[in-house]
N, C-alpha and C positions, 0 to 999 in steps of 0.2 A: 505493498501500500503507499499510496503517495501522501507528505504531510507536507505543508507551509511550512519553514520554520516559528513562525506567529505561532500556530497552530500547535506546534510539538512541542515548544515551551508550555505553553498553557494545559497541555495535557499530557508530559512527558511519560508518568506514571502507564496512560494509557497506553502510549508507543512503545514502553521496555513491555509489559503484557503482550501487548499485539505481536512482540518479536521474538517475545517466549513462547509464543501459541502458535502464530501464523508465518513467522519466518521473517526474513530481514524488512524494515520500512525506511523507505528511503526518504531524507528530509530534502528539501527543495530549498534554496534561495533564489527567487526572481525570476520563477519557473524552470531552472538549473539546478540539476543533483548537485547537491554537494556535502552531502552524510549520508552515511548507513548505518544504524541501530542495529544490531544483533545480540541473538540471546548467548548466553555465556557459554554454551555446549556449541552453536554455531562457530564462534570464536578457536574454541579449543580444537573444533575439526579442520579450520582454516592452519592452524598452526601444527599440525604431527606432522613430524619430520623434519621439520624447517630447522636449522642450527640455530642455536643462540650464541651469544655472546661469548660464551664460555667455550661453546663446543668450537666455534673460529678459532680461538688463539689456541686452543689444545689441539688443531687439525695442523696449525702454521707447521713450517717447512724442520724438517729435523737437523741438528746440529750435526757436522761429522766431527770428527776427530778434532781437528785444527781447530775450529772454529771454541769448543769445548776446553783447550787449550789456551787459547788465547785469555777466553773469558776468565778463565781458575789464573791466568798468571800476572792480571792486571792489577794494577794497584789499588790496595784497598784505601786509600789516603783519598779525600774528595779532590776533584780535579780542580776546583778553582782556590783561593787564596782564602781563608777563611782568619778573620782575626782575633786571637785569642784575650 
């Protein structure tokens, strides 16, 4: 169902309830699609199998032995002068 933005704001609980029972609700602004209200279940179904930030970081390139040695060997002191 399509909702004009003002109507969606005034009847937000109804928009959410319809999203839960009838499926995605489209909100329009000046006659053009602006947003879609989804139930939590519909949103979760869209996210299944998509990596999150942690997955992306962990899937980064592996370090070869040379890279591991370079990181381990580098100075443990800060790289800039710190006044004490």
